[in-house]
C-alpha positions in Angstrom: 23.7 114.1 91.7 24.9 111.6 89.2 27.1 112.1 86.4 24.5 109.8 84.4 21.7 112.5 85.4 23.6 115.4 84.1 22.3 116.7 80.7 25.0 116.4 78.1 26.6 119.9 76.6 25.3 120.0 73.3 27.8 120.1 70.6 27.0 123.6 69.1 27.6 125.0 72.9 31.1 122.9 73.0 32.3 124.4 69.8 31.2 127.9 70.4 33.2 127.4 73.7 36.4 126.3 71.9 36.1 129.5 69.6 35.0 132.1 72.0 38.5 133.4 71.9 37.8 134.8 68.3 35.1 137.3 69.1 36.7 137.7 72.9 39.9 139.6 71.0 37.9 141.4 68.2 35.6 142.8 71.3 38.3 143.5 73.6 40.3 145.4 70.9 37.1 147.6 69.8 36.0 148.3 73.4 39.3 149.2 74.7 39.5 151.7 71.6 36.5 153.1 72.5 36.8 153.1 76.2 40.3 155.4 76.3 38.3 158.1 74.4 35.1 157.9 77.3 36.6 159.7 80.2 37.0 162.6 78.4 33.5 162.6 77.1 32.3 161.9 80.7 34.1 165.2 81.8 32.4 167.6 79.0 29.2 165.7 80.0 29.3 166.7 83.7 30.6 170.2 82.8 27.7 170.9 80.2 25.2 169.5 83.2 26.8 171.6 85.9 26.4 174.7 83.5 23.0 174.2 81.9 20.9 171.6 84.2 21.9 171.1 87.7 24.0 173.9 88.9 26.1 172.8 92.0 25.0 169.5 92.6 26.7 166.1 94.0 24.8 163.9 92.2 25.6 164.0 88.8 29.2 164.0 90.1 28.8 161.0 91.6 27.3 159.5 88.6 30.3 160.4 86.7 32.7 159.2 88.9 31.0 156.1 89.1 30.9 155.5 85.5 34.7 156.5 85.1 35.5 154.1 87.7 33.4 151.2 85.9 35.1 152.2 82.7 38.8 152.3 84.5 38.2 148.9 85.3 37.0 147.4 82.2 40.0 149.2 80.6 42.6 147.5 83.2 40.7 144.2 82.6 40.7 144.5 78.7 44.2 145.3 78.9 44.8 142.1 80.8 42.8 140.1 78.7 44.7 140.8 75.6 48.1 140.7 77.0 47.0 137.1 78.4 45.7 136.0 75.1 49.1 137.1 73.4 50.8 134.9 75.9 48.2 132.3 74.7 48.3 132.9 71.6 52.7 132.4 71.5 52.1 129.2 73.6 49.5 128.1 70.9 52.4 128.6 68.0 55.0 127.0 70.1 52.9 123.7 71.0 52.7 123.7 67.0 56.3 124.4 66.2 57.8 121.9 69.0 54.7 119.4 69.2 56.8 116.8 71.1 57.4 119.6 73.9 60.6 119.7 76.0 63.1 117.4 75.2 64.6 116.8 78.8 67.1 114.2 77.0 68.7 116.9 75.0 69.1 119.3 77.6 72.4 118.8 79.9 71.1 120.3 82.9 72.0 118.7 86.0 70.6 118.9 89.8 67.8 121.3 90.6 67.9 122.9 87.0 66.7 119.4 85.4 64.3 118.6 88.1 62.8 122.4 87.3 62.8 121.3 83.6 61.0 118.1 84.4 58.5 120.0 86.4 57.8 122.0 83.7 53.8 121.1 82.3 53.5 120.4 79.0 52.4 123.0 76.1 49.0 121.6 76.2 48.4 122.3 79.4 49.6 125.5 79.6 47.4 126.6 76.7 44.4 124.9 78.5 45.3 127.4 81.5 45.7 130.2 79.9 42.6 129.9 77.7 40.5 129.8 81.1 42.5 132.5 82.5 41.8 134.8 79.5 38.3 134.0 79.0 37.9 134.5 83.0 39.5 138.0 82.3 37.1 138.9 79.6 33.9 138.2 81.5 35.0 139.4 84.8 36.0 142.6 83.2 32.5 143.3 81.5 30.7 141.8 84.7 32.4 144.3 86.8 31.4 147.4 84.5 28.1 146.1 84.4 27.8 145.5 88.0 28.7 149.0 88.8 26.1 150.9 86.3 23.7 147.9 87.3 24.2 149.0 91.1 23.8 152.4 90.7 20.4 152.2 88.5 19.3 149.5 91.1 19.9 152.2 93.8 18.4 155.1 91.9 15.2 153.2 91.1 14.6 151.3 94.1 15.7 154.3 96.6 16.0 157.7 95.3 13.3 157.9 92.7 10.5 156.6 95.4 11.9 159.2 98.2 11.6 161.8 95.7 8.1 161.1 94.6 7.0 160.6 98.2 9.0 164.0 99.1 7.0 165.9 96.2 4.0 164.5 96.7 3.2 164.2 100.7 
């Protein structure tokens, strides 16, 4: 497909993409704070259900274990996201403070050290890369969590419930 045939990105979407870091950080912090409490609540839920409703069933154990696994994935992803955003914010500050970048001529390095400094990318390029990594971590964290939850309910609705209905009525 030609580049001329592709529709151009709307301005509102471009602006939203450029400012997505603001709600990302807010959501990461709030969700992360709440997620640290959820595994304990799930354990209490499991005890309650085993004592009062299901008895000694493995199904509820599997459901709670699957939810906890998804929650731990989400917690890990959001922690990595916040760390990456912290580095990103630091690099944004450096690019503002030192807008000219590294002044290679002021450094008195020789040999391989000078080559290493010369290969260092500009602050802007580092900020752009960190932006992509941070946004990817944020979206992948939620995607994995929702995939685990969605996969369980997909399995439940398409396999378990029909077989249970067939077993009960036939």
